[in-house]
C-alpha atoms as an extended CHARMM CRD file, in Angstrom:
* protein
*
       281  EXT
         1         1  UNK       CA            -23.1430000000       19.1450000000       26.3330000000  PROA      1               0.0000000000
         2         2  UNK       CA            -20.4930000000       17.0240000000       27.8870000000  PROA      2               0.0000000000
         3         3  UNK       CA            -17.9860000000       14.9560000000       25.8790000000  PROA      3               0.0000000000
         4         4  UNK       CA            -19.3040000000       11.8070000000       26.8760000000  PROA      4               0.0000000000
         5         5  UNK       CA            -22.9470000000       13.1980000000       25.9540000000  PROA      5               0.0000000000
         6         6  UNK       CA            -21.6900000000       14.1060000000       22.4710000000  PROA      6               0.0000000000
         7         7  UNK       CA            -20.2160000000       10.6330000000       21.9110000000  PROA      7               0.0000000000
         8         8  UNK       CA            -23.1230000000        8.7590000000       22.8590000000  PROA      8               0.0000000000
         9         9  UNK       CA            -25.2780000000       11.1630000000       20.9320000000  PROA      9               0.0000000000
        10        10  UNK       CA            -23.1570000000       11.0070000000       17.7850000000  PROA      10              0.0000000000
        11        11  UNK       CA            -23.1390000000        7.1910000000       17.8600000000  PROA      11              0.0000000000
        12        12  UNK       CA            -27.0090000000        7.0810000000       18.2260000000  PROA      12              0.0000000000
        13        13  UNK       CA            -27.5940000000        9.2640000000       15.2610000000  PROA      13              0.0000000000
        14        14  UNK       CA            -25.1970000000        7.3510000000       12.9500000000  PROA      14              0.0000000000
        15        15  UNK       CA            -26.7170000000        4.1980000000       14.2410000000  PROA      15              0.0000000000
        16        16  UNK       CA            -30.1940000000        5.5350000000       12.9970000000  PROA      16              0.0000000000
        17        17  UNK       CA            -28.7760000000        5.7180000000        9.5290000000  PROA      17              0.0000000000
        18        18  UNK       CA            -27.1480000000        2.4440000000        9.4450000000  PROA      18              0.0000000000
        19        19  UNK       CA            -23.5730000000        3.5810000000        9.5990000000  PROA      19              0.0000000000
        20        20  UNK       CA            -21.0330000000        0.8610000000       10.3510000000  PROA      20              0.0000000000
        21        21  UNK       CA            -18.6310000000        1.5810000000       13.1750000000  PROA      21              0.0000000000
        22        22  UNK       CA            -20.8060000000        4.4550000000       14.5670000000  PROA      22              0.0000000000
        23        23  UNK       CA            -19.2630000000        4.8720000000       17.6050000000  PROA      23              0.0000000000
        24        24  UNK       CA            -15.6490000000        4.8420000000       16.1300000000  PROA      24              0.0000000000
        25        25  UNK       CA            -17.0480000000        7.4810000000       13.5500000000  PROA      25              0.0000000000
        26        26  UNK       CA            -18.5810000000        9.5950000000       16.1660000000  PROA      26              0.0000000000
        27        27  UNK       CA            -15.6730000000        9.1100000000       18.3540000000  PROA      27              0.0000000000
        28        28  UNK       CA            -13.1990000000       10.3650000000       15.5750000000  PROA      28              0.0000000000
        29        29  UNK       CA            -15.3670000000       13.2090000000       14.5080000000  PROA      29              0.0000000000
        30        30  UNK       CA            -15.6450000000       14.6890000000       18.0570000000  PROA      30              0.0000000000
        31        31  UNK       CA            -12.0090000000       14.3770000000       18.4030000000  PROA      31              0.0000000000
        32        32  UNK       CA            -11.2890000000       16.2190000000       15.1860000000  PROA      32              0.0000000000
        33        33  UNK       CA            -13.6260000000       19.2640000000       16.4780000000  PROA      33              0.0000000000
        34        34  UNK       CA            -11.5440000000       19.2600000000       19.7350000000  PROA      34              0.0000000000
        35        35  UNK       CA             -8.5480000000       18.7070000000       18.2410000000  PROA      35              0.0000000000
        36        36  UNK       CA             -7.3780000000       15.7210000000       20.2470000000  PROA      36              0.0000000000
        37        37  UNK       CA             -6.7600000000       12.0910000000       19.9820000000  PROA      37              0.0000000000
        38        38  UNK       CA             -9.3980000000        9.6960000000       20.3650000000  PROA      38              0.0000000000
        39        39  UNK       CA             -8.2930000000        8.2710000000       23.5970000000  PROA      39              0.0000000000
        40        40  UNK       CA             -8.0680000000       12.1160000000       25.0960000000  PROA      40              0.0000000000
        41        41  UNK       CA            -11.9660000000       11.7630000000       24.8990000000  PROA      41              0.0000000000
        42        42  UNK       CA            -12.2160000000        9.1260000000       27.3980000000  PROA      42              0.0000000000
        43        43  UNK       CA             -9.7350000000       10.9320000000       29.6160000000  PROA      43              0.0000000000
        44        44  UNK       CA            -11.8920000000       14.1770000000       29.3550000000  PROA      44              0.0000000000
        45        45  UNK       CA            -15.2060000000       12.9630000000       29.2270000000  PROA      45              0.0000000000
        46        46  UNK       CA            -16.8070000000       15.4600000000       31.5350000000  PROA      46              0.0000000000
        47        47  UNK       CA            -15.5530000000       18.3790000000       29.6340000000  PROA      47              0.0000000000
        48        48  UNK       CA            -18.3120000000       20.6020000000       28.6190000000  PROA      48              0.0000000000
        49        49  UNK       CA            -18.4240000000       21.5840000000       24.6380000000  PROA      49              0.0000000000
        50        50  UNK       CA            -18.7620000000       25.1310000000       23.9370000000  PROA      50              0.0000000000
        51        51  UNK       CA            -21.5370000000       26.2930000000       21.2770000000  PROA      51              0.0000000000
        52        52  UNK       CA            -19.2620000000       26.3860000000       18.6840000000  PROA      52              0.0000000000
        53        53  UNK       CA            -17.8250000000       23.0890000000       19.1860000000  PROA      53              0.0000000000
        54        54  UNK       CA            -21.0580000000       21.5960000000       19.7220000000  PROA      54              0.0000000000
        55        55  UNK       CA            -22.6240000000       23.3520000000       16.2890000000  PROA      55              0.0000000000
        56        56  UNK       CA            -19.1850000000       21.8840000000       14.4690000000  PROA      56              0.0000000000
        57        57  UNK       CA            -19.6250000000       18.3180000000       15.8300000000  PROA      57              0.0000000000
        58        58  UNK       CA            -23.4600000000       18.0270000000       14.8510000000  PROA      58              0.0000000000
        59        59  UNK       CA            -22.4150000000       19.4450000000       11.2040000000  PROA      59              0.0000000000
        60        60  UNK       CA            -19.9740000000       16.6790000000       11.0280000000  PROA      60              0.0000000000
        61        61  UNK       CA            -22.3380000000       13.9940000000       12.2060000000  PROA      61              0.0000000000
        62        62  UNK       CA            -24.8300000000       15.3830000000        9.7340000000  PROA      62              0.0000000000
        63        63  UNK       CA            -22.3920000000       14.6760000000        7.0240000000  PROA      63              0.0000000000
        64        64  UNK       CA            -21.4410000000       11.4010000000        8.1860000000  PROA      64              0.0000000000
        65        65  UNK       CA            -25.0710000000       10.4200000000        8.2930000000  PROA      65              0.0000000000
        66        66  UNK       CA            -25.7370000000       11.2240000000        4.7190000000  PROA      66              0.0000000000
        67        67  UNK       CA            -23.0030000000        8.4040000000        3.8800000000  PROA      67              0.0000000000
        68        68  UNK       CA            -20.1570000000       11.0570000000        3.4610000000  PROA      68              0.0000000000
        69        69  UNK       CA            -16.9420000000        9.1430000000        3.7560000000  PROA      69              0.0000000000
        70        70  UNK       CA            -15.0510000000        9.4190000000        7.0770000000  PROA      70              0.0000000000
        71        71  UNK       CA            -11.9950000000       10.0610000000        5.2610000000  PROA      71              0.0000000000
        72        72  UNK       CA            -13.4580000000       13.0940000000        3.4330000000  PROA      72              0.0000000000
        73        73  UNK       CA            -14.7750000000       14.6590000000        6.5500000000  PROA      73              0.0000000000
        74        74  UNK       CA            -11.3810000000       14.2550000000        8.2010000000  PROA      74              0.0000000000
        75        75  UNK       CA             -9.3920000000       15.3660000000        5.0500000000  PROA      75              0.0000000000
        76        76  UNK       CA             -6.9350000000       12.5790000000        5.3230000000  PROA      76              0.0000000000
        77        77  UNK       CA             -6.2730000000        8.7240000000        5.2820000000  PROA      77              0.0000000000
        78        78  UNK       CA             -3.2110000000        6.7380000000        6.2980000000  PROA      78              0.0000000000
        79        79  UNK       CA             -1.4470000000        4.6570000000        3.8410000000  PROA      79              0.0000000000
        80        80  UNK       CA              1.8950000000        3.0240000000        4.3880000000  PROA      80              0.0000000000
        81        81  UNK       CA              2.4770000000        4.5180000000        7.2320000000  PROA      81              0.0000000000
        82        82  UNK       CA              2.3360000000        7.9140000000        5.7900000000  PROA      82              0.0000000000
        83        83  UNK       CA             -0.7740000000       10.7180000000        6.2560000000  PROA      83              0.0000000000
        84        84  UNK       CA             -2.3500000000       11.8410000000        3.0440000000  PROA      84              0.0000000000
        85        85  UNK       CA             -4.8640000000       14.4450000000        2.1430000000  PROA      85              0.0000000000
        86        86  UNK       CA             -7.8280000000       13.0740000000        0.5700000000  PROA      86              0.0000000000
        87        87  UNK       CA            -11.1730000000       14.9660000000       -0.9490000000  PROA      87              0.0000000000
        88        88  UNK       CA            -13.8130000000       14.2720000000       -3.1350000000  PROA      88              0.0000000000
        89        89  UNK       CA            -11.5670000000       14.6240000000       -6.0720000000  PROA      89              0.0000000000
        90        90  UNK       CA             -9.5780000000       11.3970000000       -5.4060000000  PROA      90              0.0000000000
        91        91  UNK       CA            -10.4740000000        7.8230000000       -4.6190000000  PROA      91              0.0000000000
        92        92  UNK       CA             -9.8960000000        7.1060000000       -1.0280000000  PROA      92              0.0000000000
        93        93  UNK       CA             -6.7040000000        4.6360000000       -0.6430000000  PROA      93              0.0000000000
        94        94  UNK       CA             -7.3930000000        1.3700000000        0.6270000000  PROA      94              0.0000000000
        95        95  UNK       CA             -5.0850000000       -0.7290000000        2.7870000000  PROA      95              0.0000000000
        96        96  UNK       CA             -5.1680000000       -3.4240000000       -0.3190000000  PROA      96              0.0000000000
        97        97  UNK       CA             -3.1070000000       -1.3330000000       -2.4360000000  PROA      97              0.0000000000
        98        98  UNK       CA             -0.3610000000       -1.3100000000        0.2660000000  PROA      98              0.0000000000
        99        99  UNK       CA              0.2890000000       -4.9500000000       -1.3630000000  PROA      99              0.0000000000
       100       100  UNK       CA              0.9460000000       -3.4290000000       -4.8420000000  PROA      100             0.0000000000
       101       101  UNK       CA              3.4560000000       -1.0340000000       -3.0880000000  PROA      101             0.0000000000
       102       102  UNK       CA              5.0870000000       -3.8380000000       -0.9810000000  PROA      102             0.0000000000
       103       103  UNK       CA              5.1920000000       -5.9340000000       -3.8230000000  PROA      103             0.0000000000
       104       104  UNK       CA              6.8950000000       -3.1010000000       -5.8260000000  PROA      104             0.0000000000
       105       105  UNK       CA              9.5830000000       -2.2490000000       -3.2910000000  PROA      105             0.0000000000
       106       106  UNK       CA             10.5970000000       -5.7910000000       -3.0290000000  PROA      106             0.0000000000
       107       107  UNK       CA             11.1870000000       -6.1860000000       -6.7620000000  PROA      107             0.0000000000
       108       108  UNK       CA             13.2150000000       -2.9510000000       -6.9240000000  PROA      108             0.0000000000
       109       109  UNK       CA             15.4160000000       -3.8310000000       -4.1370000000  PROA      109             0.0000000000
       110       110  UNK       CA             16.1130000000       -7.2760000000       -5.4840000000  PROA      110             0.0000000000
       111       111  UNK       CA             16.5480000000       -6.1750000000       -9.1420000000  PROA      111             0.0000000000
       112       112  UNK       CA             19.0590000000       -3.4740000000       -8.0890000000  PROA      112             0.0000000000
       113       113  UNK       CA             20.8320000000       -4.8070000000       -4.8320000000  PROA      113             0.0000000000
       114       114  UNK       CA             24.1050000000       -5.2210000000       -6.3520000000  PROA      114             0.0000000000
       115       115  UNK       CA             23.9600000000       -2.5010000000       -9.1260000000  PROA      115             0.0000000000
       116       116  UNK       CA             25.8500000000        1.0020000000       -9.1630000000  PROA      116             0.0000000000
       117       117  UNK       CA             23.5120000000        3.8380000000       -8.6960000000  PROA      117             0.0000000000
       118       118  UNK       CA             21.4960000000        4.7070000000      -11.7590000000  PROA      118             0.0000000000
       119       119  UNK       CA             18.3690000000        6.2540000000      -12.8280000000  PROA      119             0.0000000000
       120       120  UNK       CA             15.4810000000        3.9380000000      -12.5120000000  PROA      120             0.0000000000
       121       121  UNK       CA             12.3170000000        5.2930000000      -13.8660000000  PROA      121             0.0000000000
       122       122  UNK       CA              8.9320000000        4.2900000000      -12.4830000000  PROA      122             0.0000000000
       123       123  UNK       CA              5.6150000000        5.4550000000      -14.0180000000  PROA      123             0.0000000000
       124       124  UNK       CA              2.4050000000        5.4910000000      -11.8930000000  PROA      124             0.0000000000
       125       125  UNK       CA             -0.8890000000        5.5420000000      -14.0700000000  PROA      125             0.0000000000
       126       126  UNK       CA             -4.0160000000        6.4730000000      -12.6530000000  PROA      126             0.0000000000
       127       127  UNK       CA             -2.1800000000        8.2760000000       -9.7750000000  PROA      127             0.0000000000
       128       128  UNK       CA             -5.2550000000        9.8030000000       -7.8510000000  PROA      128             0.0000000000
       129       129  UNK       CA             -4.2660000000       11.1110000000       -4.6680000000  PROA      129             0.0000000000
       130       130  UNK       CA             -0.6430000000       10.1980000000       -5.3650000000  PROA      130             0.0000000000
       131       131  UNK       CA             -0.2930000000        7.4670000000       -2.7360000000  PROA      131             0.0000000000
       132       132  UNK       CA              1.4450000000        4.8640000000       -4.8960000000  PROA      132             0.0000000000
       133       133  UNK       CA              3.9840000000        7.0900000000       -6.5450000000  PROA      133             0.0000000000
       134       134  UNK       CA              4.5540000000        9.0630000000       -3.2890000000  PROA      134             0.0000000000
       135       135  UNK       CA              5.0930000000        5.8820000000       -1.2200000000  PROA      135             0.0000000000
       136       136  UNK       CA              7.5650000000        4.1880000000       -3.9210000000  PROA      136             0.0000000000
       137       137  UNK       CA              9.5890000000        7.7100000000       -3.9590000000  PROA      137             0.0000000000
       138       138  UNK       CA              9.6550000000        7.8550000000       -0.2810000000  PROA      138             0.0000000000
       139       139  UNK       CA             10.7110000000        4.4840000000        0.3270000000  PROA      139             0.0000000000
       140       140  UNK       CA             13.1420000000        4.1450000000       -2.7310000000  PROA      140             0.0000000000
       141       141  UNK       CA             14.5610000000        7.6620000000       -3.0380000000  PROA      141             0.0000000000
       142       142  UNK       CA             16.7730000000        6.7870000000       -5.9380000000  PROA      142             0.0000000000
       143       143  UNK       CA             13.9440000000        6.1070000000       -8.1940000000  PROA      143             0.0000000000
       144       144  UNK       CA             12.8410000000        8.7760000000      -10.5150000000  PROA      144             0.0000000000
       145       145  UNK       CA              8.8000000000        8.3670000000      -10.1530000000  PROA      145             0.0000000000
       146       146  UNK       CA              6.0430000000        9.9540000000      -12.2750000000  PROA      146             0.0000000000
       147       147  UNK       CA              2.5880000000       10.1340000000      -11.4180000000  PROA      147             0.0000000000
       148       148  UNK       CA             -0.1890000000       10.3320000000      -14.0680000000  PROA      148             0.0000000000
       149       149  UNK       CA             -3.6310000000       11.0140000000      -14.1480000000  PROA      149             0.0000000000
       150       150  UNK       CA             -6.5550000000       12.2290000000      -16.4520000000  PROA      150             0.0000000000
       151       151  UNK       CA             -7.9780000000       14.4440000000      -13.5580000000  PROA      151             0.0000000000
       152       152  UNK       CA             -6.7250000000       17.9520000000      -13.0110000000  PROA      152             0.0000000000
       153       153  UNK       CA             -8.2140000000       17.9140000000       -9.6560000000  PROA      153             0.0000000000
       154       154  UNK       CA             -6.5220000000       14.5020000000       -8.4830000000  PROA      154             0.0000000000
       155       155  UNK       CA             -3.1800000000       15.9010000000       -9.5860000000  PROA      155             0.0000000000
       156       156  UNK       CA             -3.6660000000       18.9800000000       -7.4200000000  PROA      156             0.0000000000
       157       157  UNK       CA             -4.4040000000       16.4740000000       -4.3880000000  PROA      157             0.0000000000
       158       158  UNK       CA             -1.0650000000       14.6020000000       -5.5040000000  PROA      158             0.0000000000
       159       159  UNK       CA              0.9260000000       17.2360000000       -5.7480000000  PROA      159             0.0000000000
       160       160  UNK       CA             -0.0720000000       18.7870000000       -2.4320000000  PROA      160             0.0000000000
       161       161  UNK       CA              0.5210000000       15.4530000000       -0.9390000000  PROA      161             0.0000000000
       162       162  UNK       CA              3.9260000000       15.1510000000       -2.2180000000  PROA      162             0.0000000000
       163       163  UNK       CA              4.5250000000       18.7100000000       -0.7680000000  PROA      163             0.0000000000
       164       164  UNK       CA              3.2750000000       17.9020000000        2.4640000000  PROA      164             0.0000000000
       165       165  UNK       CA              5.4240000000       14.8800000000        2.8390000000  PROA      165             0.0000000000
       166       166  UNK       CA              8.4810000000       16.3300000000        1.2530000000  PROA      166             0.0000000000
       167       167  UNK       CA              8.7800000000       13.6960000000       -1.5790000000  PROA      167             0.0000000000
       168       168  UNK       CA              9.9620000000       14.6970000000       -5.1210000000  PROA      168             0.0000000000
       169       169  UNK       CA              7.6770000000       13.0850000000       -7.6270000000  PROA      169             0.0000000000
       170       170  UNK       CA              6.8100000000       14.5440000000      -11.2710000000  PROA      170             0.0000000000
       171       171  UNK       CA              3.2090000000       14.8630000000      -12.1500000000  PROA      171             0.0000000000
       172       172  UNK       CA              1.5610000000       14.7400000000      -15.6660000000  PROA      172             0.0000000000
       173       173  UNK       CA             -1.6900000000       15.1340000000      -16.9930000000  PROA      173             0.0000000000
       174       174  UNK       CA             -2.7960000000       12.4860000000      -19.4810000000  PROA      174             0.0000000000
       175       175  UNK       CA             -5.0750000000        9.5730000000      -20.5930000000  PROA      175             0.0000000000
       176       176  UNK       CA             -3.2500000000        6.0900000000      -19.3580000000  PROA      176             0.0000000000
       177       177  UNK       CA             -0.8400000000        4.9680000000      -21.4060000000  PROA      177             0.0000000000
       178       178  UNK       CA             -1.1490000000        7.7360000000      -23.9220000000  PROA      178             0.0000000000
       179       179  UNK       CA              0.5030000000        9.9550000000      -21.5130000000  PROA      179             0.0000000000
       180       180  UNK       CA              4.0390000000        8.2140000000      -21.3590000000  PROA      180             0.0000000000
       181       181  UNK       CA              4.4200000000        7.3100000000      -25.2030000000  PROA      181             0.0000000000
       182       182  UNK       CA              7.9590000000        8.1580000000      -26.7890000000  PROA      182             0.0000000000
       183       183  UNK       CA              9.5340000000        7.2470000000      -23.4650000000  PROA      183             0.0000000000
       184       184  UNK       CA             11.0160000000        4.0620000000      -21.8390000000  PROA      184             0.0000000000
       185       185  UNK       CA             10.2180000000        2.7660000000      -18.3600000000  PROA      185             0.0000000000
       186       186  UNK       CA             11.7540000000        0.4230000000      -16.0800000000  PROA      186             0.0000000000
       187       187  UNK       CA              8.5000000000       -0.1740000000      -14.0470000000  PROA      187             0.0000000000
       188       188  UNK       CA              4.9380000000        0.9530000000      -14.6120000000  PROA      188             0.0000000000
       189       189  UNK       CA              2.3820000000        0.7740000000      -11.8200000000  PROA      189             0.0000000000
       190       190  UNK       CA             -1.0920000000        0.9740000000      -11.7810000000  PROA      190             0.0000000000
       191       191  UNK       CA             -4.0560000000        0.9440000000       -9.8870000000  PROA      191             0.0000000000
       192       192  UNK       CA             -6.6950000000        1.2800000000      -12.6210000000  PROA      192             0.0000000000
       193       193  UNK       CA            -10.5280000000        1.5220000000      -12.2660000000  PROA      193             0.0000000000
       194       194  UNK       CA            -11.5240000000       -2.2080000000      -12.4730000000  PROA      194             0.0000000000
       195       195  UNK       CA            -15.1600000000       -2.2490000000      -11.3030000000  PROA      195             0.0000000000
       196       196  UNK       CA            -17.7110000000       -3.5640000000      -13.4360000000  PROA      196             0.0000000000
       197       197  UNK       CA            -20.9230000000       -1.6790000000      -14.4470000000  PROA      197             0.0000000000
       198       198  UNK       CA            -22.9360000000       -4.2890000000      -12.6080000000  PROA      198             0.0000000000
       199       199  UNK       CA            -20.6460000000       -4.4280000000       -9.3560000000  PROA      199             0.0000000000
       200       200  UNK       CA            -20.7440000000       -0.5740000000       -9.3640000000  PROA      200             0.0000000000
       201       201  UNK       CA            -24.4390000000       -0.4160000000       -8.9410000000  PROA      201             0.0000000000
       202       202  UNK       CA            -24.4370000000       -2.8570000000       -5.9860000000  PROA      202             0.0000000000
       203       203  UNK       CA            -21.6680000000       -0.8970000000       -4.2250000000  PROA      203             0.0000000000
       204       204  UNK       CA            -22.1940000000        0.5990000000       -0.5260000000  PROA      204             0.0000000000
       205       205  UNK       CA            -23.6470000000        3.9060000000       -0.5140000000  PROA      205             0.0000000000
       206       206  UNK       CA            -20.3270000000        5.5630000000        0.4770000000  PROA      206             0.0000000000
       207       207  UNK       CA            -18.7430000000        4.5270000000       -2.6180000000  PROA      207             0.0000000000
       208       208  UNK       CA            -21.1240000000        7.0040000000       -4.8120000000  PROA      208             0.0000000000
       209       209  UNK       CA            -19.2500000000        9.9400000000       -3.1900000000  PROA      209             0.0000000000
       210       210  UNK       CA            -15.7420000000        9.0150000000       -4.8590000000  PROA      210             0.0000000000
       211       211  UNK       CA            -15.0810000000        9.9110000000       -8.2540000000  PROA      211             0.0000000000
       212       212  UNK       CA            -16.9100000000        7.4330000000      -10.5930000000  PROA      212             0.0000000000
       213       213  UNK       CA            -14.1200000000        7.3900000000      -13.0360000000  PROA      213             0.0000000000
       214       214  UNK       CA            -11.8980000000        5.9810000000      -10.1180000000  PROA      214             0.0000000000
       215       215  UNK       CA            -14.0960000000        2.9400000000      -10.2160000000  PROA      215             0.0000000000
       216       216  UNK       CA            -15.2470000000        1.7810000000      -13.7090000000  PROA      216             0.0000000000
       217       217  UNK       CA            -13.2180000000       -0.3750000000      -15.9750000000  PROA      217             0.0000000000
       218       218  UNK       CA            -16.0560000000       -0.7440000000      -18.5100000000  PROA      218             0.0000000000
       219       219  UNK       CA            -18.7600000000       -3.4540000000      -18.8210000000  PROA      219             0.0000000000
       220       220  UNK       CA            -16.4600000000       -6.0280000000      -17.4840000000  PROA      220             0.0000000000
       221       221  UNK       CA            -14.0170000000       -4.0390000000      -15.4920000000  PROA      221             0.0000000000
       222       222  UNK       CA            -11.3240000000       -5.0980000000      -17.8200000000  PROA      222             0.0000000000
       223       223  UNK       CA            -11.1190000000       -2.0710000000      -20.1950000000  PROA      223             0.0000000000
       224       224  UNK       CA             -7.8040000000       -0.5370000000      -18.7640000000  PROA      224             0.0000000000
       225       225  UNK       CA             -6.1890000000       -3.8430000000      -18.5770000000  PROA      225             0.0000000000
       226       226  UNK       CA             -6.7350000000       -4.5250000000      -22.2800000000  PROA      226             0.0000000000
       227       227  UNK       CA             -5.4980000000       -1.0330000000      -23.0720000000  PROA      227             0.0000000000
       228       228  UNK       CA             -2.2530000000       -1.9180000000      -20.8460000000  PROA      228             0.0000000000
       229       229  UNK       CA             -1.6550000000       -5.3650000000      -22.2920000000  PROA      229             0.0000000000
       230       230  UNK       CA             -1.8470000000       -4.1040000000      -25.6700000000  PROA      230             0.0000000000
       231       231  UNK       CA              0.0890000000       -1.0760000000      -25.6140000000  PROA      231             0.0000000000
       232       232  UNK       CA              2.6590000000       -1.0680000000      -22.7120000000  PROA      232             0.0000000000
       233       233  UNK       CA              5.5280000000       -3.4560000000      -24.2880000000  PROA      233             0.0000000000
       234       234  UNK       CA              6.9970000000       -0.7490000000      -26.6030000000  PROA      234             0.0000000000
       235       235  UNK       CA              7.2200000000        1.4370000000      -23.7050000000  PROA      235             0.0000000000
       236       236  UNK       CA              9.3670000000       -0.6780000000      -21.4910000000  PROA      236             0.0000000000
       237       237  UNK       CA             12.8280000000       -1.0180000000      -21.2560000000  PROA      237             0.0000000000
       238       238  UNK       CA             14.0160000000       -4.8000000000      -21.8830000000  PROA      238             0.0000000000
       239       239  UNK       CA             13.9540000000       -5.7860000000      -18.6390000000  PROA      239             0.0000000000
       240       240  UNK       CA             10.7380000000       -3.3240000000      -17.9240000000  PROA      240             0.0000000000
       241       241  UNK       CA              8.1220000000       -4.8980000000      -15.5380000000  PROA      241             0.0000000000
       242       242  UNK       CA              4.3470000000       -3.9510000000      -15.0640000000  PROA      242             0.0000000000
       243       243  UNK       CA              2.6930000000       -4.3390000000      -11.7400000000  PROA      243             0.0000000000
       244       244  UNK       CA             -0.8120000000       -3.5290000000      -11.3350000000  PROA      244             0.0000000000
       245       245  UNK       CA             -3.6220000000       -4.0230000000       -8.8430000000  PROA      245             0.0000000000
       246       246  UNK       CA             -7.0060000000       -6.0860000000       -9.3870000000  PROA      246             0.0000000000
       247       247  UNK       CA            -10.1100000000       -7.0530000000       -8.3210000000  PROA      247             0.0000000000
       248       248  UNK       CA            -10.3790000000      -10.1180000000       -6.0930000000  PROA      248             0.0000000000
       249       249  UNK       CA            -12.0050000000      -12.4190000000       -9.1840000000  PROA      249             0.0000000000
       250       250  UNK       CA             -9.9950000000      -10.9690000000      -11.9800000000  PROA      250             0.0000000000
       251       251  UNK       CA             -6.4580000000      -12.6490000000      -11.9540000000  PROA      251             0.0000000000
       252       252  UNK       CA             -7.1950000000      -15.0900000000      -14.4780000000  PROA      252             0.0000000000
       253       253  UNK       CA             -8.7300000000      -12.9650000000      -17.2900000000  PROA      253             0.0000000000
       254       254  UNK       CA             -6.0920000000      -10.2070000000      -16.9270000000  PROA      254             0.0000000000
       255       255  UNK       CA             -3.1670000000      -12.6750000000      -16.9120000000  PROA      255             0.0000000000
       256       256  UNK       CA             -4.6640000000      -13.9950000000      -19.9750000000  PROA      256             0.0000000000
       257       257  UNK       CA             -4.6420000000      -10.8690000000      -21.4570000000  PROA      257             0.0000000000
       258       258  UNK       CA             -0.8440000000      -10.2520000000      -21.0160000000  PROA      258             0.0000000000
       259       259  UNK       CA              0.2540000000      -13.6660000000      -21.7110000000  PROA      259             0.0000000000
       260       260  UNK       CA             -1.5450000000      -13.1490000000      -25.2290000000  PROA      260             0.0000000000
       261       261  UNK       CA              0.5800000000      -10.3530000000      -25.6420000000  PROA      261             0.0000000000
       262       262  UNK       CA              3.7170000000      -12.3400000000      -24.7360000000  PROA      262             0.0000000000
       263       263  UNK       CA              4.3720000000      -11.3460000000      -21.0300000000  PROA      263             0.0000000000
       264       264  UNK       CA              5.0820000000      -13.6510000000      -18.4090000000  PROA      264             0.0000000000
       265       265  UNK       CA              2.7940000000      -13.3310000000      -15.3640000000  PROA      265             0.0000000000
       266       266  UNK       CA              2.8400000000      -13.9780000000      -11.3870000000  PROA      266             0.0000000000
       267       267  UNK       CA             -0.1190000000      -13.3230000000       -9.0910000000  PROA      267             0.0000000000
       268       268  UNK       CA              0.3740000000      -12.1500000000       -5.3680000000  PROA      268             0.0000000000
       269       269  UNK       CA             -2.3730000000      -12.2460000000       -2.8800000000  PROA      269             0.0000000000
       270       270  UNK       CA             -3.4660000000       -9.7320000000        0.0190000000  PROA      270             0.0000000000
       271       271  UNK       CA             -3.5210000000      -10.2760000000        3.6120000000  PROA      271             0.0000000000
       272       272  UNK       CA             -6.8190000000      -12.0000000000        3.1130000000  PROA      272             0.0000000000
       273       273  UNK       CA             -5.5190000000      -14.5990000000        0.8340000000  PROA      273             0.0000000000
       274       274  UNK       CA             -7.3340000000      -12.8000000000       -2.3290000000  PROA      274             0.0000000000
       275       275  UNK       CA             -5.8220000000      -12.5620000000       -5.6740000000  PROA      275             0.0000000000
       276       276  UNK       CA             -4.6540000000       -8.7510000000       -5.4310000000  PROA      276             0.0000000000
       277       277  UNK       CA             -1.4780000000       -7.9060000000       -7.4730000000  PROA      277             0.0000000000
       278       278  UNK       CA             -0.2660000000       -9.1620000000      -10.8690000000  PROA      278             0.0000000000
       279       279  UNK       CA              3.3790000000       -9.0260000000      -11.9490000000  PROA      279             0.0000000000
       280       280  UNK       CA              3.8290000000       -9.0140000000      -15.7090000000  PROA      280             0.0000000000
       281       281  UNK       CA              7.2850000000       -9.1840000000      -17.4720000000  PROA      281             0.0000000000
């Protein structure tokens, strides 16, 4: 089988299963097998695949045709320009979450631009693969960042990512707000589970390969925001802030939860103009 034949075959197999972006996915999987970049496939389109390469490629196409996310097959996902390892133990990072990191970095730089160096403490609740905590520590190295997750498997992935990227982050296993009680924080960030039970049942099939605990936020998707709004104030320093990602239709409800607990709130949109991040102070 030539490279070009493999690309066409892979696309055809994925199309039969209704996989979106079939050609793109097939190309990336073949490039992974050959350990080359995607553009190299088109330069070496007449190269003959070895029997071992063909078998490996067919297995990867089979996995993708079963709706296994491409990121899990490749074992990586880019976020904030950094490459993160991902597998079935963690939620796949989405580009929408970059808005949360960017907004947090803007606030950190604004709050501390004229300040002598001091310890700035940031806690990332529901850290998963660690992309939020690691990105913040990478782009704002003077901050002391803690990543928390209930899942031991997720923390193993997060620790691996921090080591591979050479970023110092502390990690802690624990249940959301419970994990940081008795301490005081300048910033608490989180991308908590916020999908309602009804919305989850209607998700794309790839979603069901990701950890269900990373998605479900109770019947209405707001359980974690209720906990945060009710319990976080005693854990913040006087000027402490909370930044959280939300679902596109949750801004009003989440803002109300925090306002009822004495917080002022501000909503920020993603590049598509959808409500994506809330700042509570």
